[in-house]
C-alpha positions in Angstrom: -227.2 -180.5 -176.6 -226.0 -177.2 -178.2 -222.8 -175.6 -176.9 -224.1 -172.2 -177.1 -227.4 -170.5 -178.3 -227.7 -167.0 -179.4 -231.3 -165.8 -179.1 -233.0 -163.0 -180.9 -230.1 -161.7 -182.8 -230.5 -159.5 -185.9 -228.6 -161.7 -188.4 -226.7 -160.2 -191.2 -225.5 -163.4 -192.7 -222.8 -162.2 -195.1 -224.6 -163.0 -198.4 -225.9 -159.5 -198.9 -229.5 -160.5 -198.3 -231.9 -158.8 -195.9 -231.3 -159.0 -192.2 -233.6 -161.1 -190.2 -234.2 -162.0 -186.5 -233.2 -165.6 -185.6 -231.8 -167.9 -182.9 -228.5 -169.3 -183.8 -227.1 -172.5 -182.2 -223.4 -173.8 -182.1 -222.1 -177.2 -181.6 -218.7 -178.6 -182.1 -217.4 -175.4 -183.7 -220.1 -175.2 -186.3 -223.4 -173.5 -186.8 -225.9 -176.2 -186.5 -229.2 -174.4 -186.5 -230.4 -170.9 -187.7 -234.1 -170.9 -186.9 -237.0 -168.4 -186.3 -237.6 -167.2 -182.9 -238.6 -169.9 -180.4 -238.0 -172.7 -182.9 -235.0 -174.1 -181.2 -236.1 -176.6 -178.6 -232.6 -178.3 -178.0 -231.0 -177.3 -174.7 -227.7 -175.4 -174.7 -224.9 -175.4 -172.2 -224.8 -171.6 -172.3 -226.9 -169.1 -174.0 -227.4 -165.3 -174.4 -230.1 -162.8 -175.4 -228.9 -160.8 -178.4 -231.9 -158.6 -178.8 -231.0 -155.3 -180.4 -227.6 -156.7 -181.4 -226.3 -157.6 -184.9 -224.8 -161.1 -185.5 -222.4 -161.3 -188.5 -219.9 -163.6 -189.7 -216.4 -163.1 -188.4 -214.5 -160.5 -190.6 -211.7 -161.7 -193.0 -208.8 -159.5 -193.3 -207.1 -160.2 -196.7 -203.9 -158.5 -196.2 -201.9 -158.7 -192.8 -198.4 -159.2 -191.7 -199.1 -161.2 -188.3 -196.5 -163.7 -189.3 -194.4 -162.8 -186.3 -196.7 -161.2 -183.8 -199.0 -164.4 -183.5 -196.0 -166.0 -181.5 -196.3 -163.3 -178.7 -199.9 -162.2 -179.3 -202.0 -165.2 -180.3 -205.0 -162.9 -180.3 -203.7 -160.8 -183.3 -204.7 -157.6 -181.5 -206.2 -155.2 -182.3 -207.7 -157.0 -185.3 -209.5 -159.6 -183.4 -211.0 -156.9 -181.0 -212.5 -155.4 -184.2 -214.3 -158.5 -185.2 -211.5 -160.1 -187.3 -211.6 -163.9 -187.0 -209.4 -164.9 -190.1 -206.2 -163.3 -191.3 -204.3 -163.8 -194.4 -200.5 -163.4 -193.8 -197.3 -163.9 -195.6 -197.8 -161.1 -197.9 -195.7 -158.7 -200.1 -193.0 -161.4 -200.6 -192.0 -161.6 -196.9 -192.3 -164.7 -194.7 -190.3 -166.0 -191.7 -189.9 -169.4 -193.5 -188.3 -171.3 -195.0 -185.0 -170.8 -193.4 -181.8 -172.5 -194.4 -180.9 -175.0 -191.5 -177.2 -174.7 -192.2 -177.2 -170.8 -192.1 -178.3 -169.4 -188.9 -177.4 -165.9 -190.1 -180.4 -166.2 -192.4 -182.7 -165.6 -189.4 -180.8 -162.5 -188.5 -181.0 -161.2 -192.0 -184.7 -161.9 -192.1 -185.3 -160.1 -188.7 -183.4 -157.0 -190.0 -185.3 -157.2 -193.3 -188.7 -157.3 -191.7 -187.7 -154.6 -189.2 -186.9 -152.3 -192.1 -189.4 -153.2 -194.7 -192.4 -153.9 -192.6 -191.6 -151.7 -189.6 -191.6 -154.5 -187.1 -189.6 -153.8 -183.8 -186.3 -155.7 -184.1 -186.3 -156.3 -180.3 -189.8 -157.8 -180.5 -188.7 -160.0 -183.6 -185.5 -161.1 -181.5 -187.3 -161.6 -178.2 -190.8 -162.8 -179.1 -190.1 -165.5 -181.7 -188.0 -168.5 -181.2 -186.8 -169.1 -184.8 -186.6 -172.9 -184.4 -188.0 -173.9 -187.8 -186.4 -174.3 -191.1 -189.2 -175.6 -193.4 -192.5 -173.8 -194.1 -194.4 -176.9 -192.7 -192.4 -176.6 -189.4 -193.4 -172.8 -189.3 -197.1 -173.5 -189.7 -196.9 -176.4 -187.1 -195.2 -173.9 -184.7 -198.4 -171.9 -184.7 -200.9 -174.7 -184.7 -202.9 -175.0 -181.5 -201.6 -171.8 -180.1 -203.6 -169.0 -181.9 -206.9 -167.4 -181.3 -207.7 -166.5 -184.8 -207.7 -168.5 -188.1 -204.7 -167.7 -190.1 -203.4 -168.6 -193.6 -200.1 -167.8 -195.1 -198.6 -167.2 -198.5 -194.9 -168.2 -199.2 -192.6 -165.2 -199.5 -190.6 -165.1 -202.7 -187.7 -163.3 -200.8 -187.5 -166.4 -198.4 -187.4 -168.9 -201.3 -184.7 -167.0 -203.0 -182.6 -166.6 -199.8 -182.9 -170.3 -198.9 -181.6 -171.4 -202.4 -179.2 -168.6 -203.3 -177.9 -167.4 -200.0 -176.5 -163.9 -200.1 -176.6 -164.0 -204.0 -180.5 -163.8 -203.8 -179.8 -159.9 -203.6 -178.6 -159.0 -206.9 -178.2 -162.5 -208.6 -180.0 -164.7 -210.9 -180.7 -168.4 -210.2 -179.0 -171.1 -212.2 -181.3 -173.6 -213.8 -180.4 -176.0 -210.8 -181.2 -173.2 -208.4 -184.6 -172.5 -209.9 -185.4 -176.2 -209.8 -184.5 -176.1 -206.2 -186.6 -173.1 -205.5 -189.7 -174.7 -207.2 -189.1 -177.9 -205.2 -188.9 -175.8 -201.9 -192.2 -173.9 -203.0 -194.0 -177.2 -203.9 -193.1 -178.5 -200.4 -194.5 -175.4 -198.8 -197.7 -175.7 -200.7 -198.0 -179.4 -200.0 -197.8 -178.3 -196.2 -200.6 -175.9 -196.7 -199.1 -172.6 -197.9 -201.7 -170.5 -199.7 -199.4 -169.7 -202.7 -196.9 -167.2 -203.8 -196.5 -163.6 -202.6 -193.8 -161.5 -204.2 -192.7 -157.9 -204.5 -191.0 -155.8 -207.2 -191.8 -152.5 -205.6 -189.0 -149.9 -205.4 -190.0 -149.0 -201.8 -189.0 -152.5 -200.4 -185.4 -152.6 -199.3 -183.7 -155.0 -196.7 -182.0 -154.2 -193.5 -178.8 -153.2 -195.4 -180.8 -150.8 -197.6 -180.5 -153.1 -200.6 -183.5 -154.1 -202.9 -185.1 -157.1 -201.4 -184.3 -160.5 -203.0 -187.6 -160.8 -205.1 -186.9 -157.5 -206.8 -184.0 -159.1 -208.7 -186.2 -161.8 -210.1 -186.9 -161.7 -213.8 -190.3 -162.4 -215.4 -189.3 -166.0 -216.3 -188.6 -166.8 -212.6 -192.0 -165.2 -211.5 -193.9 -167.1 -214.2 -192.3 -170.4 -213.3 -193.4 -169.9 -209.6 -196.8 -168.8 -210.8 -197.2 -172.1 -212.8 -196.2 -174.1 -209.6 -199.1 -172.3 -207.9 -201.6 -173.7 -210.4 -200.5 -177.3 -209.6 -201.9 -177.2 -206.0 -205.6 -176.9 -204.8 -206.7 -173.8 -203.1 -203.9 -171.6 -204.0 -203.4 -167.8 -204.7 -201.1 -165.2 -206.0 -200.3 -161.8 -204.2 -197.9 -159.4 -205.8 -196.7 -155.9 -205.2 -195.0 -153.7 -207.9 -193.9 -150.0 -208.0 -197.2 -149.0 -209.8 -199.4 -150.3 -207.0 -198.8 -146.9 -205.3 -199.8 -144.8 -208.0 -200.2 -146.1 -211.6 -199.1 -149.2 -213.4 -196.6 -149.2 -216.1 -197.4 -151.3 -219.3 -194.8 -153.7 -218.3 -196.3 -154.2 -214.8 -199.7 -154.8 -216.3 -198.2 -157.4 -218.6 -196.5 -159.1 -215.7 -199.6 -159.3 -213.6 -201.7 -160.7 -216.5 -199.1 -163.2 -217.4 -198.7 -164.3 -213.8 -202.4 -165.0 -213.1 -202.9 -166.6 -216.5 -199.9 -168.9 -216.0 -201.2 -170.0 -212.5 -205.0 -170.1 -213.4 -205.4 -168.5 -210.0 -206.5 -165.1 -208.7 -203.8 -162.5 -208.0 -204.4 -159.7 -205.5 -202.5 -156.6 -205.1 -202.4 -153.8 -202.5 -203.3 -151.0 -202.3 -205.7 -149.1 -204.6 -205.5 -145.4 -203.5 -208.6 -143.5 -204.5 -208.5 -139.8 -204.8 -210.8 -137.6 -206.9 -207.9 -135.3 -207.4 -206.3 -138.0 -209.5 -209.3 -139.2 -211.5 -207.1 -141.2 -214.0 -205.8 -143.6 -211.4 -208.8 -145.9 -210.8 -209.4 -146.6 -214.5 -205.6 -147.2 -215.0 -205.3 -149.6 -212.0 -208.2 -151.6 -213.1 -206.9 -152.3 -216.6 -205.1 -155.4 -215.4 -208.3 -156.7 -214.1 -210.0 -156.3 -217.6 -207.2 -157.9 -219.4 -206.6 -160.8 -217.0 -210.4 -161.9 -217.5 -209.6 -162.0 -221.3 -206.5 -164.1 -220.6 -208.2 -166.5 -218.4 -207.0 -165.0 -215.1 -208.3 -162.8 -212.3 -206.7 -159.7 -210.7 -208.2 -158.2 -207.6 -207.3 -154.8 -206.3 -207.6 -154.3 -202.5 -208.5 -150.9 -201.3 -209.2 -149.5 -197.8 -212.7 -148.2 -196.9 -211.3 -145.7 -194.4 -208.6 -143.1 -194.3 -205.9 -144.7 -192.0 -203.9 -142.1 -190.0 -200.3 -142.4 -190.2 -197.7 -140.7 -187.9 -194.4 -139.5 -189.5 -191.1 -138.3 -188.1 -187.9 -136.8 -189.5 -186.1 -139.1 -187.1 -187.2 -142.6 -187.8 -187.8 -144.5 -191.1 -191.3 -143.7 -192.5 -193.1 -143.0 -195.7 -191.1 -139.6 -195.9 -188.0 -141.6 -196.6 -189.6 -143.0 -199.7 -190.0 -139.5 -201.3 -187.5 -139.4 -204.2 -184.3 -137.8 -203.0 -185.4 -137.7 -199.4 -184.0 -141.1 -198.3 -180.3 -140.2 -198.4 -180.8 -137.0 -196.4 -183.1 -138.7 -193.7 -180.6 -141.6 -193.4 -177.8 -139.2 -192.2 -176.8 -139.1 -188.5 -179.2 -136.9 -186.6 -176.8 -133.9 -186.1 -175.8 -133.9 -189.8 -179.5 -134.5 -190.9 -180.6 -131.4 -188.9 -177.9 -129.3 -190.4 -178.9 -130.3 -194.0 -182.6 -129.9 -193.3 -181.9 -126.4 -192.1 -180.2 -125.5 -195.3 -182.7 -123.4 -197.4 -181.3 -124.8 -200.7 -181.7 -128.4 -199.4 -185.3 -127.7 -198.3 -186.1 -126.2 -201.6 -184.9 -129.2 -203.6 -186.7 -131.6 -201.2 -190.0 -129.7 -201.7 -189.5 -129.8 -205.5 -188.9 -133.6 -205.5 -191.8 -134.2 -203.2 -194.2 -132.3 -205.5 -192.9 -133.8 -208.8 -194.6 -136.5 -210.9 -191.7 -139.0 -209.9 -193.0 -138.8 -206.3 -196.3 -140.5 -207.4 -198.6 -141.2 -204.6 -196.2 -139.7 -202.1 -197.1 -136.2 -203.5 -199.9 -136.5 -201.0 -197.3 -136.1 -198.2 -195.9 -132.7 -199.5 -198.4 -130.3 -198.1 -196.6 -129.7 -194.8 -198.8 -126.8 -193.7 -201.5 -129.3 -193.2 -199.5 -131.5 -190.8 -200.6 -131.7 -187.2 -198.0 -131.7 -184.4 -198.2 -134.8 -182.3 -196.0 -135.7 -179.3 -193.1 -133.2 -178.5 -190.2 -133.7 -176.4 -188.6 -130.3 -175.6 -189.4 -127.0 -173.7 -189.2 -125.2 -176.9 -192.2 -127.1 -178.3 -194.3 -126.9 -175.3 -197.9 -126.3 -176.3 -197.5 -127.2 -179.9 -199.1 -130.8 -179.7 -202.4 -130.8 -181.6 -201.7 -127.7 -183.5 -201.6 -127.3 -187.4 -198.2 -126.4 -188.8 -199.8 -123.6 -191.0 -201.0 -121.8 -187.9 -197.6 -122.0 -186.3 -195.7 -120.9 -189.5 -197.9 -117.8 -189.7 -197.1 -116.9 -186.2 -193.4 -117.3 -186.8 -193.3 -115.8 -190.2 -191.9 -118.9 -191.8 -192.9 -121.2 -194.7 -194.6 -124.4 -193.6 -191.8 -126.7 -194.3 -189.1 -124.5 -192.6 -191.3 -124.2 -189.5 -191.9 -128.0 -189.5 -188.1 -128.6 -189.6 -187.4 -126.1 -186.8 -190.0 -127.8 -184.6 -188.5 -131.2 -185.2 -184.9 -129.9 -184.8 -185.8 -128.7 -181.3 -186.8 -132.2 -180.4 -183.6 -133.8 -181.9 -186.1 -135.1 -184.8 -188.3 -137.1 -182.4 -191.4 -135.0 -182.9 -194.5 -137.0 -184.1 -196.1 -135.7 -187.2 -199.6 -136.4 -188.3 -200.3 -135.4 -192.0 -204.0 -134.5 -192.6 -205.4 -136.5 -195.5 -205.9 -134.7 -198.9 -208.5 -137.0 -200.0 -211.2 -136.6 -197.4 -213.6 -134.6 -199.7 -217.0 -135.5 -200.9 -215.8 -136.3 -204.4 -213.2 -138.8 -203.3 -215.7 -140.6 -201.1 -218.3 -140.6 -204.0 -215.5 -142.1 -206.2 -214.8 -144.7 -203.5 -218.4 -145.7 -203.3 -218.5 -146.3 -207.1 -215.1 -148.1 -207.1 -216.3 -150.6 -204.4 -219.0 -151.8 -206.7 -216.4 -153.1 -209.2 -216.3 -156.9 -209.3 -212.5 -157.0 -209.0 -212.1 -154.5 -206.1 -212.1 -156.0 -202.6 -211.9 -154.2 -199.3 -208.8 -154.7 -197.3 -205.1 -153.7 -197.1 -204.8 -153.0 -193.4 -201.2 -154.1 -193.2 -202.0 -155.1 -189.5 -199.1 -156.6 -187.8 -196.7 -154.2 -189.7 -195.6 -150.5 -189.4 -196.8 -150.9 -185.8 -195.6 -147.5 -184.6 -196.5 -145.5 -187.6 -200.1 -146.7 -188.6 -203.0 -148.7 -187.3 -205.1 -150.2 -190.0 -206.6 -153.0 -188.2 -209.7 -151.1 -187.1 -211.0 -150.6 -190.6 -213.8 -153.0 -190.0 -215.5 -151.4 -187.1 -214.7 -147.8 -188.4 -216.3 -148.7 -191.8 -219.5 -150.3 -190.2 -219.9 -147.3 -188.1 -219.6 -145.0 -191.0 -222.2 -147.0 -192.9 -224.6 -147.0 -190.1 -224.2 -143.5 -188.6 -221.8 -141.5 -190.9 -221.7 -141.2 -194.6 -224.0 -144.3 -195.1 -222.3 -145.1 -198.5 -223.4 -148.7 -198.5 -226.2 -150.5 -196.4 -225.2 -152.6 -193.6 -226.0 -155.9 -195.3 -223.6 -154.9 -198.2 -220.9 -153.8 -196.0 -220.9 -157.0 -194.0 -220.6 -158.9 -197.1 -217.6 -156.9 -198.3 -216.0 -157.7 -195.0 -216.8 -161.5 -194.8 -218.1 -163.5 -197.8 -216.3 -161.5 -200.4 -212.7 -162.1 -199.1 -213.8 -165.6 -198.0 -214.8 -166.4 -201.6 -211.6 -164.8 -203.0 -209.5 -167.2 -200.9 -211.7 -170.1 -201.4 -212.3 -170.6 -197.8 -214.4 -173.7 -197.0 -217.5 -173.0 -195.0 -216.4 -169.6 -193.7 -217.7 -166.1 -194.3 -221.4 -166.6 -193.8 -223.9 -167.5 -191.2 -225.2 -170.7 -192.6 -226.0 -174.2 -191.1 -222.8 -176.3 -191.4 -220.5 -173.4 -191.6 -217.7 -172.8 -189.0 -218.9 -170.6 -186.1 -216.7 -167.7 -186.7 -219.1 -164.9 -185.4 -219.2 -161.4 -184.2 -221.9 -159.8 -182.2 -222.1 -156.0 -182.2 -224.2 -153.1 -181.0 -225.2 -151.2 -184.3 -225.8 -148.1 -182.2 -222.1 -147.9 -181.1 -219.9 -149.8 -183.3 -216.8 -147.8 -184.1 -213.1 -147.6 -183.4 -211.4 -145.4 -180.9 -208.5 -143.2 -181.7 -205.0 -144.7 -182.3 -202.8 -144.4 -179.3 -199.2 -145.4 -178.7 -198.6 -148.2 -176.2 -195.5 -150.1 -175.2 -196.6 -153.7 -175.1 -194.5 -155.5 -177.5 -191.5 -157.7 -176.4 -188.5 -155.5 -175.5 -191.0 -152.7 -174.5 -191.2 -151.8 -178.1 -194.1 -149.3 -179.2 -197.1 -149.8 -181.3 -200.1 -148.0 -182.2 -203.4 -149.5 -180.8 -207.1 -148.7 -181.2 -210.0 -149.8 -178.9 -213.0 -151.4 -180.4 -216.3 -149.8 -179.6 -219.6 -151.7 -179.6 -218.1 -155.2 -180.2 -219.9 -157.5 -177.6 -218.4 -160.8 -178.6 -216.2 -162.6 -181.0 -216.3 -166.3 -181.6 -213.7 -168.3 -183.5 -214.8 -171.9 -184.4 -217.5 -171.7 -181.8 -215.4 -170.5 -178.9 -215.7 -167.0 -177.5 -212.3 -165.2 -177.8 -213.4 -161.8 -176.9 -216.2 -160.2 -174.7 -216.6 -156.5 -174.5 -213.1 -155.8 -176.0 -211.4 -158.1 -173.3 -209.8 -161.3 -174.7 -210.9 -164.5 -173.0 -207.7 -166.4 -173.2 -209.0 -169.2 -175.5 -207.0 -170.1 -178.5 -209.3 -172.0 -180.9 -207.9 -170.6 -184.1 -206.9 -172.9 -186.9 -203.9 -172.5 -189.3 -205.8 -172.7 -192.4 -204.0 -174.9 -195.0 -204.5 -174.9 -198.8 -206.6 -177.7 -200.1 -207.9 -178.8 -196.7 -209.2 -175.4 -195.9 -209.3 -173.8 -199.1 -210.7 -174.8 -202.5 -209.5 -173.7 -205.9 -211.2 -170.4 -207.0 -212.1 -170.4 -210.7 -210.7 -167.6 -212.8 -213.1 -168.3 -215.6 
């Protein structure tokens, strides 16, 4: 007897092939039959009529930071609401394990680092996670049996360094013995099922003390030794971030990426390829590593988002504005002193000069302050300004845009929420995205779901992209769009029997209404441990989500079931050839 039968669904199977109408039967967590209408005679415990609905494989998000959130939110919301059934975590060099058992202060250091670098609420990290593990295996075991999505995790280079080198991980170099210890620790983690290595050399990544995170101090020799270790395990990967990921790679960064993937003999993915027709030289430059890697026996894949993710900003809390050269030291001052400096015309002029300079790289996109929209305000002086564009307010006040923005924020003691309007929402940029997505080494993803929770909400990229493909710009057909969200990331990670609707595959499935599928606007909610805030987005048109055959979501409401699996390298992933 079947556990469940989905009748008359429009099946988009993830291969990119034509859609077809079929009955799909599930038993024991697997798809056991995909047949023409009426051909399934076996009885089922439950069934449903999916006439007019699309049945697709569950979406695979290749870049998340759900490492902590899964402990208090096993449903990985809002990703699962938007059809995601598998998440890749442990990215950017940051993981919650291993932790040195004899140094309890390492957990506090990790919490403060994650709060700073990944925008996770410190109260949520302190109250929502028990931090009782030391090894990576113990961390994975702590999640096993209690999550609603499938989740796989890289090992963060920062955690490896901290475990072996202690405080010397920031600023120091490992001795030969320490490097050997780091490699042994890393091998143990991959033996336990870690997907491989994640690391960062990005200048934007600082710890809770404001110092460059541990992996930023690693020399190429250390990175290559760890990369070679990755190649000794089945079904493993590399993920790496460097400063040039945000704009354009330096020659040295290209060399490093190519050397790492060649040393490992494993794919390396990086995040995130920003596509903007106003900077036409960026995409060709960012794909040079992929071209060189193929010649060297490796593979480098760029992740890029298929939507524009709104981000809120503030002059009062840490956000992307702090990463503009020269801005960080000003925005780190106590609020009264910060307001005084921001109100100084000379200071503002220098800040604008730095924000619009070549050194600002991709952050130049944030420098058009007249195009910012005012979000939430907190004072009588700002009543009625929410939803208005700064340029319009500045014209009424006879001020330049940045001066106007500063005065609005100062009236709220810098708590004002700011929404920058995207500069790359033009037809030429969308046409460039469409062409770039066709490249064999470009993959959709980069949501950062689970991180930067009160600043951005990238998790809904799946539903918003599908809605745009069906009823908006229609840049790619539905069958291709589904493949980009399912089979393509599943193949990159070597996931065994996931990413397609095929007999014998795991029954990770999403059922949706093609007439309605979309994502609602991002709204601020306070539902994290410690009443901490985050941005959430409702899924529209998602009828059902199944993970390993069990329904986890129906009409945007979680069912309470936790059938997800901790996906372990080797057992649940196979080695992906770089040839």
